Backbone as JSON Lines, residues from 0, in Angstrom:
{"i":0,"aa":"M","n":[0.84,-1.17,0.0],"ca":[0.0,0.0,0.0],"c":[0.89,1.24,0.0]}
{"i":1,"aa":"A","n":[0.63,2.12,-0.9],"ca":[1.44,3.32,-1.03],"c":[1.02,4.35,0.01]}
{"i":2,"aa":"K","n":[2.03,4.99,0.59],"ca":[1.75,6.03,1.58],"c":[1.45,7.34,0.86]}
{"i":3,"aa":"S","n":[0.56,8.08,1.43],"ca":[0.23,9.36,0.83],"c":[1.36,10.36,1.07]}
{"i":4,"aa":"K","n":[1.37,11.41,0.32],"ca":[2.39,12.45,0.48],"c":[2.29,13.09,1.85]}
{"i":5,"aa":"L","n":[1.1,13.22,2.35],"ca":[0.88,13.83,3.66],"c":[1.51,12.98,4.77]}
{"i":6,"aa":"V","n":[1.33,11.66,4.69],"ca":[1.9,10.76,5.7],"c":[3.42,10.81,5.64]}
{"i":7,"aa":"K","n":[3.98,10.8,4.44],"ca":[5.43,10.87,4.28],"c":[5.99,12.19,4.83]}
{"i":8,"aa":"A","n":[5.31,13.27,4.54],"ca":[5.75,14.59,5.02],"c":[5.66,14.64,6.55]}
{"i":9,"aa":"N","n":[4.61,14.05,7.1],"ca":[4.42,14.02,8.55],"c":[5.55,13.22,9.22]}
{"i":10,"aa":"E","n":[5.91,12.09,8.65],"ca":[7.0,11.27,9.2],"c":[8.34,12.02,9.12]}
{"i":11,"aa":"K","n":[8.55,12.7,8.01],"ca":[9.79,13.47,7.85],"c":[9.87,14.59,8.9]}
{"i":12,"aa":"T","n":[8.76,15.27,9.12],"ca":[8.7,16.33,10.12],"c":[8.94,15.76,11.52]}
{"i":13,"aa":"A","n":[8.31,14.63,11.81],"ca":[8.47,13.99,13.12],"c":[9.93,13.61,13.35]}
{"i":14,"aa":"D","n":[10.57,13.05,12.34],"ca":[11.99,12.68,12.48],"c":[12.86,13.9,12.74]}
{"i":15,"aa":"A","n":[12.56,15.01,12.06],"ca":[13.33,16.24,12.24],"c":[13.14,16.79,13.65]}
{"i":16,"aa":"V","n":[11.9,16.76,14.13],"ca":[11.61,17.27,15.47],"c":[12.32,16.43,16.53]}
{"i":17,"aa":"V","n":[12.21,15.11,16.41],"ca":[12.85,14.21,17.38],"c":[14.36,14.37,17.33]}
{"i":18,"aa":"G","n":[14.91,14.49,16.13],"ca":[16.36,14.7,15.99],"c":[16.81,15.99,16.65]}
{"i":19,"aa":"G","n":[16.03,17.05,16.45],"ca":[16.36,18.34,17.08],"c":[16.27,18.25,18.59]}
{"i":20,"aa":"Y","n":[15.25,17.57,19.07],"ca":[15.09,17.4,20.52],"c":[16.28,16.64,21.1]}
{"i":21,"aa":"K","n":[16.69,15.58,20.44],"ca":[17.82,14.77,20.93],"c":[19.11,15.61,20.98]}
{"i":22,"aa":"K","n":[19.32,16.45,20.0],"ca":[20.51,17.31,20.01],"c":[20.48,18.26,21.21]}
{"i":23,"aa":"I","n":[19.32,18.85,21.45],"ca":[19.18,19.76,22.6],"c":[19.38,19.0,23.9]}
{"i":24,"aa":"E","n":[18.74,17.86,24.01],"ca":[18.85,17.04,25.22],"c":[20.3,16.66,25.49]}
{"i":25,"aa":"N","n":[21.0,16.2,24.48],"ca":[22.41,15.81,24.66],"c":[23.27,17.01,25.05]}
{"i":26,"aa":"G","n":[23.0,18.17,24.46],"ca":[23.74,19.37,24.82],"c":[23.52,19.78,26.27]}
{"i":27,"aa":"V","n":[22.27,19.7,26.72],"ca":[21.95,20.06,28.1],"c":[22.62,19.1,29.07]}
{"i":28,"aa":"V","n":[22.52,17.81,28.79],"ca":[23.13,16.81,29.67],"c":[24.65,16.98,29.73]}
{"i":29,"aa":"K","n":[25.25,17.23,28.59],"ca":[26.7,17.42,28.53],"c":[27.12,18.65,29.34]}
{"i":30,"aa":"T","n":[26.38,19.73,29.2],"ca":[26.68,20.95,29.94],"c":[26.49,20.75,31.44]}
{"i":31,"aa":"Y","n":[25.4,20.09,31.81],"ca":[25.15,19.81,33.22],"c":[26.28,18.97,33.81]}
{"i":32,"aa":"T","n":[26.7,17.96,33.09],"ca":[27.78,17.09,33.57],"c":[29.07,17.88,33.77]}
{"i":33,"aa":"K","n":[29.37,18.8,32.86],"ca":[30.56,19.64,33.01],"c":[30.47,20.49,34.28]}
{"i":34,"aa":"I","n":[29.3,21.09,34.5],"ca":[29.11,21.94,35.68],"c":[29.21,21.09,36.95]}
{"i":35,"aa":"E","n":[28.57,19.93,36.94],"ca":[28.61,19.03,38.09],"c":[30.05,18.61,38.4]}
{"i":36,"aa":"D","n":[30.79,18.21,37.38],"ca":[32.19,17.8,37.58],"c":[33.03,18.94,38.14]}
{"i":37,"aa":"K","n":[32.82,20.14,37.64],"ca":[33.58,21.3,38.12],"c":[33.24,21.57,39.59]}
{"i":38,"aa":"F","n":[31.96,21.49,39.97],"ca":[31.55,21.7,41.35],"c":[32.16,20.65,42.26]}
{"i":39,"aa":"V","n":[32.07,19.39,41.86],"ca":[32.64,18.3,42.67],"c":[34.13,18.5,42.82]}
{"i":40,"aa":"D","n":[34.8,18.84,41.73],"ca":[36.25,19.06,41.77],"c":[36.61,20.2,42.71]}
{"i":41,"aa":"E","n":[35.85,21.28,42.65],"ca":[36.16,22.47,43.42],"c":[35.84,22.33,44.91]}
{"i":42,"aa":"F","n":[34.71,21.72,45.22],"ca":[34.22,21.76,46.61],"c":[34.15,20.42,47.33]}
{"i":43,"aa":"L","n":[34.12,19.3,46.62],"ca":[33.84,18.03,47.28],"c":[34.95,16.99,47.22]}
{"i":44,"aa":"T","n":[35.98,17.22,46.44],"ca":[37.08,16.26,46.4],"c":[37.99,16.44,47.6]}
{"i":45,"aa":"K","n":[38.56,15.34,48.02],"ca":[39.56,15.39,49.08],"c":[40.93,15.37,48.43]}
{"i":46,"aa":"D","n":[41.97,15.62,49.2],"ca":[43.33,15.68,48.65],"c":[43.67,14.44,47.82]}
{"i":47,"aa":"G","n":[44.09,14.67,46.58],"ca":[44.53,13.58,45.71],"c":[43.41,12.75,45.13]}
{"i":48,"aa":"E","n":[42.18,13.12,45.36],"ca":[41.03,12.35,44.89],"c":[40.56,12.89,43.54]}
{"i":49,"aa":"T","n":[40.26,11.99,42.61],"ca":[39.75,12.42,41.32],"c":[38.25,12.71,41.44]}
{"i":50,"aa":"V","n":[37.72,13.37,40.43],"ca":[36.29,13.68,40.42],"c":[35.47,12.39,40.44]}
{"i":51,"aa":"E","n":[35.87,11.4,39.67],"ca":[35.15,10.13,39.62],"c":[35.17,9.44,40.97]}
{"i":52,"aa":"E","n":[36.33,9.46,41.64],"ca":[36.44,8.85,42.97],"c":[35.57,9.59,43.98]}
{"i":53,"aa":"A","n":[35.54,10.91,43.88],"ca":[34.72,11.71,44.79],"c":[33.23,11.41,44.57]}
{"i":54,"aa":"K","n":[32.81,11.31,43.32],"ca":[31.41,11.0,43.03],"c":[31.04,9.62,43.59]}
{"i":55,"aa":"K","n":[31.93,8.67,43.42],"ca":[31.68,7.32,43.93],"c":[31.58,7.35,45.46]}
{"i":56,"aa":"R","n":[32.5,8.07,46.1],"ca":[32.5,8.18,47.56],"c":[31.22,8.84,48.05]}
{"i":57,"aa":"L","n":[30.83,9.93,47.39],"ca":[29.61,10.64,47.78],"c":[28.38,9.76,47.62]}
{"i":58,"aa":"K","n":[28.34,8.98,46.55],"ca":[27.21,8.08,46.33],"c":[27.14,7.02,47.43]}
{"i":59,"aa":"E","n":[28.29,6.48,47.8],"ca":[28.33,5.47,48.88],"c":[27.93,6.08,50.22]}
{"i":60,"aa":"E","n":[28.4,7.3,50.49],"ca":[28.03,7.98,51.74],"c":[26.53,8.24,51.79]}
{"i":61,"aa":"D","n":[25.96,8.65,50.66],"ca":[24.53,8.91,50.6],"c":[23.74,7.63,50.83]}
{"i":62,"aa":"K","n":[24.18,6.55,50.22],"ca":[23.51,5.25,50.39],"c":[23.55,4.83,51.86]}
{"i":63,"aa":"K","n":[24.7,5.02,52.5],"ca":[24.84,4.68,53.91],"c":[23.92,5.54,54.78]}
{"i":64,"aa":"R","n":[23.88,6.85,54.5],"ca":[23.02,7.77,55.25],"c":[21.55,7.4,55.12]}
{"i":65,"aa":"R","n":[21.14,7.05,53.91],"ca":[19.74,6.68,53.68],"c":[19.39,5.39,54.42]}
{"i":66,"aa":"K","n":[20.31,4.43,54.41],"ca":[20.08,3.17,55.11],"c":[19.95,3.42,56.62]}
{"i":67,"aa":"E","n":[20.84,4.25,57.17],"ca":[20.79,4.57,58.6],"c":[19.49,5.29,58.95]}
{"i":68,"aa":"Q","n":[19.04,6.18,58.07],"ca":[17.8,6.91,58.31],"c":[16.61,5.94,58.31]}
{"i":69,"aa":"E","n":[16.59,5.02,57.36],"ca":[15.52,4.02,57.31],"c":[15.5,3.17,58.58]}
{"i":70,"aa":"E","n":[16.68,2.81,59.07],"ca":[16.76,2.02,60.3],"c":[16.24,2.81,61.5]}
{"i":71,"aa":"R","n":[16.59,4.11,61.56],"ca":[16.09,4.95,62.66],"c":[14.57,5.06,62.61]}
{"i":72,"aa":"I","n":[14.04,5.23,61.42],"ca":[12.59,5.35,61.26],"c":[11.93,4.04,61.67]}
{"i":73,"aa":"R","n":[12.47,2.93,61.2],"ca":[11.92,1.62,61.53],"c":[11.98,1.37,63.04]}
{"i":74,"aa":"K","n":[13.07,1.8,63.66],"ca":[13.26,1.59,65.09],"c":[12.21,2.36,65.89]}
{"i":75,"aa":"H","n":[11.87,3.55,65.43],"ca":[10.96,4.4,66.18],"c":[9.5,4.28,65.71]}
{"i":76,"aa":"S","n":[9.26,3.51,64.68],"ca":[7.9,3.34,64.19],"c":[7.22,2.22,64.96]}
{"i":77,"aa":"K","n":[5.95,2.4,65.16],"ca":[5.17,1.39,65.85],"c":[4.06,0.91,64.92]}
{"i":78,"aa":"S","n":[3.72,-0.35,65.08],"ca":[2.62,-0.88,64.29],"c":[1.3,-0.44,64.91]}
{"i":79,"aa":"T","n":[0.23,-0.56,64.15],"ca":[-1.1,-0.22,64.64],"c":[-1.43,-1.05,65.88]}
{"i":80,"aa":"E","n":[-1.07,-2.31,65.83],"ca":[-1.34,-3.2,66.96],"c":[-0.62,-2.74,68.22]}
{"i":81,"aa":"E","n":[0.65,-2.34,68.09],"ca":[1.4,-1.85,69.24],"c":[0.77,-0.6,69.83]}
{"i":82,"aa":"I","n":[0.31,0.29,68.97],"ca":[-0.34,1.52,69.44],"c":[-1.64,1.19,70.15]}
{"i":83,"aa":"Q","n":[-2.42,0.25,69.6],"ca":[-3.68,-0.13,70.23],"c":[-3.44,-0.75,71.61]}
{"i":84,"aa":"I","n":[-2.39,-1.55,71.74],"ca":[-2.05,-2.15,73.03],"c":[-1.69,-1.06,74.03]}
{"i":85,"aa":"E","n":[-0.91,-0.08,73.62],"ca":[-0.56,1.03,74.51],"c":[-1.79,1.81,74.95]}
{"i":86,"aa":"I","n":[-2.72,2.06,74.02],"ca":[-3.95,2.78,74.37],"c":[-4.77,1.96,75.36]}
{"i":87,"aa":"K","n":[-4.85,0.66,75.12],"ca":[-5.61,-0.2,76.02],"c":[-5.0,-0.18,77.42]}
{"i":88,"aa":"E","n":[-3.66,-0.25,77.47],"ca":[-2.99,-0.22,78.77],"c":[-3.19,1.13,79.47]}
{"i":89,"aa":"K","n":[-3.16,2.2,78.71],"ca":[-3.26,3.53,79.29],"c":[-4.7,3.9,79.65]}
{"i":90,"aa":"Y","n":[-5.65,3.57,78.78],"ca":[-7.03,4.02,78.97],"c":[-7.99,2.87,79.29]}
{"i":91,"aa":"G","n":[-7.52,1.65,79.24],"ca":[-8.35,0.5,79.57],"c":[-9.35,0.12,78.49]}
{"i":92,"aa":"R","n":[-9.12,0.59,77.26],"ca":[-10.0,0.22,76.17],"c":[-9.2,0.12,74.87]}
{"i":93,"aa":"R","n":[-9.8,-0.51,73.91],"ca":[-9.15,-0.69,72.61],"c":[-9.84,0.19,71.58]}
{"i":94,"aa":"I","n":[-9.06,0.86,70.76],"ca":[-9.59,1.74,69.73],"c":[-9.65,0.92,68.43]}
{"i":95,"aa":"S","n":[-10.77,0.96,67.76],"ca":[-10.92,0.22,66.5],"c":[-10.84,1.13,65.31]}
């Protein structure tokens, strides 16, 4: 089945738009990465540490911090059943 001229023109336009978007996207990501690397190099690297090593270290530190925070939250969180038991002990009744 032959495609109409309109369909072909529409596909050509779509390809041009997507191609233009990809160029802009790649440019933005590349620029952001340069800025990020410069910031890490200037403010976050330790003596003799490369930017890549600093990024890896920061990622590991963040992962550790998040895990510790989750553990603290879990430690201080109570289940509904535990809360109901406390209410019963304190007020002599159970809340439903």
